[in-house]
N, C-alpha and C positions, 0 to 999 in steps of 0.2 A: 332127568333135568326138569321135566314138567312137574313132577311131584315136589321137587325142591323149590320150584318157582312158586307153588301154592303156599309153601311155608314162608317164603320171603314176602309174598303179597300180604299174608295175614300178620306177620311181624310189623310191617310198615303201617298197616291199617289199624291194628289194635294198640299200637304205640301212641296213637293220636286220638282216635274216635271215642274211646271210653271216657276221655277227659272233657269232651265237648259240653256235657251237662254242667260240670263244675264251672267251666268258664262262663257259660251263659248265666248261671246263677250268681257268681261272685263278681265277674268283671262287667257284665251287662245288667245285673240286678233284675233279672227276669223272674216272674213267678213260675211255679211248677207247670201250670197249664201251658204257658208260652214255650217253655223249654220242651215239653212233650210234643207240642205241635211242630216246632222246628225240626226236632230229631225224627219225628214221624214223616215229615215231608222228605227229609234226606233219605230215609229208608225206602219210601215209596218211589222216589225219583230213581233209585238204583234198580229196585225190583221191577217197577213198571216199565222201564226202558230196556229191560233185557231182551224183549222181543225185537225192538229196533236194533239193538246191538248185535243180535244174532243174524238179522237180515243183512246188516252191513258187513258182517264177517263172511256171509255167503257171497255177497256181491264183490267185495274187495279183497277177501282173503283173511284167514284167521291171524296170520303173522302180523299183517299191517294193523289190524284193529287192536291186537294186544299191545303193540308199541304205542299207538295213539292213546289207548286207555291209560297206559303208564304216564304219558305226558300230561293228560288231562287231570289225573289224580295228583300228580306232582304240582300242577298249577293250582289245584284246589287247596292243598296243604299250604302252599306258599301264600295264597290269598287269606287263609285263616290266620297265618302269622302276621300278614300285613295289616289285618284289621285291628291289631293291638300295637302297631308301631307308632301311632300318633298319640297326641296328648289325651284325646277322648276316644275310647273304643268305638269303632264303627260297626254297628249291628248289621247294616245292609251288606257290608263287605264280608262279614262273617257268614251271613246266610248264603251269599254267592259261593263262598268257599265250601260250605257244607254240601251245596248242590253239585259242585264240581267233583267232590269226592264220590258222590253217588253216580254221576255220569261216567266217571272213569271206570268204576267197577262194572257198570252196564256195558261198557265197550270191551274190556279185556276178558271178563269172565266167560262169556259165550265162546270166544275164540279159544281159550284154554280148554273148555269142555270139548270143543270140536277135535282138538289135537289128541286129548286123552281118549275120547271115544274112538278115534281112528286107530290109536295104538291098541286099545282093547279089542277092536274088531280084528286087527291083524293077529293079535295074541290068540283069540278064540279060533280063528281059521287055521292057525298053525298048530293047534292042540288037537290031536286025533283021539285022545283017550277020554274025552268028555271034560267039560268045564267044571273042575272041582276046586279051583284055586280062588282065593279072594280076588275080586275085581280090582282094576286100577282105580275105580271110583271109591272103593272102600279105603284103599291106600290114600286117596286124595283127601278123604275125611280125616284120616290120622295125621297126615302132614299138615293139613290146615289147622287141626286142633293144637299141634305143637306150636304153630305160629300164634294162635289165639292165646295160648298160655304165656308165651315168651314176650309178645308185644307189650302188654301192660307193664311188665317188669322193666322193659327198656324205657317206656314213657315215664314211669315213676322215677327211674334213675336220673332222667334229664329234667325232672319237674322243678328242682331247685333253681334252675336257670330261667324258669318261666315258660308259659305255654307257647309263646312265640318261638322259643328255641326248640321245643318239642315238635311243633308243626314244621318249622324250617328244616329240622333234621329228617322228618318224615318225607318232605319234598325231595331232599337230596337223596334219600334212600330209594325212592321210586325212580328218580333219574338214573341212579346206578343200576337198578334192576332193568330199566329200559335199554340201557347201553349193553348190558350183558346179554339180554334176549336178542337184541339186534345182531349180535355176533353169533349167538348160539342157534338162532333160528334161520340163519342165512342159507342153510342147506334145504333140499326138498322136504316138504312136510311128511309126517308119518303116514298120511293117507296115500300119498304118491308112492312112497317106498313100499308100502304094503301091497298096493296094486301091482307094482312092478315085480315083486317077489312071487306073488301068487298068480300072476297072469290074469288079473281081473280087468275088465274093461274100464276105461276112464268114465267118470260121470259126465253129464252134459255140461258143455262150456257155458251156456247161457243160464245164469242163475238169477237173472233180474226178476223172475216171477217166484222166487223162493218163498216169500211171505204169503203170496196168494195160494200157493200149493199147500203150505202148512195149514192155513186157516180153512182150506177146503177139505182137509183130512178130518172128517167128522169123528172117526174112531179115536184119533189122537187128541183132538180137542176135548172129547168126553173124558179121556184119561187125565188130561191136564186139570180139568175142572174137579175131578175126584181127588187127584193127588194134592190139590191146593190145600186140602184139609190138613196135610202133614205140616206144611209151613205155618199155617194158622196155629196148629197145636204147639209146635216147637217155639213159636214166637211168644207163647204165654209164659216162658221163662222170664220174659222182660215185663210182663203185665200182670197176669193172673197170679203167678207164684209170689211176686213181691207184695201184691195186695193181700193175699191170703196170709203171708207172714205177718203183715201189719195187723190184720184183723184178729189174729190169734194172739197178739201181744208179744210176739217173739222179737228180740232185739235186732237192729239193722245188720250187725255183723254176720248174722245167719245167712243173709243173701250172698255174701262172699263165699261162705262155706258151701252153699248150694251149687254155685258155679264151679268151685273147686271139685266138688263131687262129680259134676257133669264131665269135667275134663278127665278125671280119673277113670270114670266108666268108659269114655270114648277111647282113651289110649289103651285101656286094658281089654276091652271087650269087642271093639270094632272088627278086628280080624277074626276072632272066633265066630262072631255073628255072621260075617261074610262067608266064612267056610261052610257054615250050616246052610246059609242061603244058597250057595252054589250047589249043594247036594239035594235040597228039597225043591228047588226051582223057584222061578220068579213069582208065579201065581200064589203059591203057598206062603212065600216070604211076605208078599204084600198083605195077604189076608191076616197073617199073624201080627205083622208090624202095626197095622192100623188098629187092630184089636188091643194090642199092648197100650197104645196111646189112649184109646177110649177107656180102658180100665184105669189108667192113671187119673184121668179126670173123674171117673166114677168114685174113686177113693175119696176125692175132695167133695164130691156132690152128695154122697150117700152115707159116708162114715163121719159122724159128727166129732169135732175135736174134743168134746166133753168126755168121750170114751177114754181118752188118754190122760193120765196124770201129768202134772206140770213137768216132771223130769223126763217124761217120754213123749212130750208133745211134738218134737221134731220128727219122730218116726213116721207119722202120718204123711207129712209133706215130703220127706225123703223117699218114702215108698212111691208116692205119686210121681216124683221127679225121675226116679229110677225107671219106672214103666214108660214114661215119656221118652227118656233117652234110648231105651231098648227099641221102642217103636221107631224112632227117627233113624237109629243106626241100621235098622232092618230095611226100611222102605226107601230112604233117600238114595243110597248108592244103587239100589236095585232099579229105581225109576230112572236114574241117569243112565245106567247101563242099557236100559230098554230103548232109549231115544234113537240110537242109530238103527235099531231094528224097525222101529216105527217109520223112520225116515227113508229106509230102503236105499241107502247110499245116495240119497238126493241131498237137498240143502239142510244139513243138520243144524246149522247155526240158528235158523228160525225155529226149529223144533226145540232146541235147548232154551231159546229165549222165551218161547210161549210157555213152557213148563214153569219157568221162574216168574214170568209176569202174572200168570194166573194165581200163583201163590201170593204175590204182592197185593193183588186186588183183594184176595180172600182175607189177608191180614188187615187191610185198611177197613173193609166192610165188617168183617167179623169182630174186630176189636171195638168198633163203634157200637155194634149191637150188644156185645158182651158187657161193655162198660155201662150202657144204658140199663140193661136188665139187672146188673149188679146194684145199681143205684135203687132200682125198684125193690129189690129184695131187702136192701138195708132199711128202706122205709116201711117194710112190711106189706107192700102192695103186691107182692108175688112170692111164691114159695122159694126157699133158699136154693133148691137144686136147679131152678129154671135157667139161670144164666149158664150153668155148666152144660146143659143140654145143647146149647149153641155150639159147643166144642165137641160134644160126644156124638151127636147124630151125624154130622158130616163124615166122621171117622168110620162109623158103622156102615154108612152107605158106601164109602170107598172100599171097605173091607170086602163087601159083597160084590159090587159091580166092577171095581178095578181088576180084581182077580179074574173075573169072567172075560173082561176085555183082553187081558194078556193071553188067556188060553185060546182065543180065536186066532186062526191063521192070518198072517199078514199078506194081503194081496201083492202080487209082483209089481215092481216099479214100472211106471209108464213115463219114459223120458220124453219131454217135449222136443 
């Protein structure tokens, strides 16, 4: 049920959000810089508030925050539709709607991760022959990708009736998801059922200090800072890769082909990658995954496009994108699966939230530095590979130090 919910979340999200840039440019007549700023704020609002959403899930329960998140996202989509209902499009109302879509995700995503993590913990404890199966977080990536592929098709099918209709249908979809989950999650959560079956003690009832405990866990904070390089790297599919396509003179439709290739790789390779990761262990998987992503950017940094004839020019970028996808498929589910182990059955919502929020901060800061250095290289004020080092070096650091952190034994939990 939880994996299916991830698919539904992404269908509703990707049916609306990919069209925001088109609406801002065509209906509100905004320049590209303003469009990028508004969409960047939306992304940062979601990722930056994951920590708050996780802390709230610890305080009030994962089920309640998932339902509230669905309601907030539905309100956001409805606000987006309302911004076009009047004679003159209302930009301020549209911006509020985009922020609400981010807030909704920040509320329900940590709660979903908590329940999936509890189910994975119960699954691991009930498996006596060694964890050699793909984790539930790997399956979460696959089901999410199915939604990411299906959502834009749904939005495109509704586009002839206008964006207000697309956004309004998205709002109704999240209302329906919320009603379904209110019924489906009315039973005790996965963590409670697992503890009852395995005879494990209940966690402390007072979780008001969950955020403080999470931030005081220096080992986990260090891991989050290192793993943030993965989200920064994967986010370059929306920044560095389109700019590189443009710089090399490749036509715009190639960007759509790149994303289609990413979806094909994820759907076909995520499970095999997860099976290999289960056999070689978390530390080796993290080290290899970060190195894959670093190699992807190294292809763009140190292999000039002049080496490839015009008919084979896409090979260089597709090679880099393939390495990025393999890296993300390796480290992202692995990092999520490690969160309950770091949390030691304490307040996992704050831990999941901190992992995502560190990535959001890294994307915001890293993109600004990368964009500035890219401008300097275009003007000839810096060597061409310098901007790519901003993306390569954090991945190399993560490959070395994150693996070492994972190998260290986790101290026993100390309940307040």
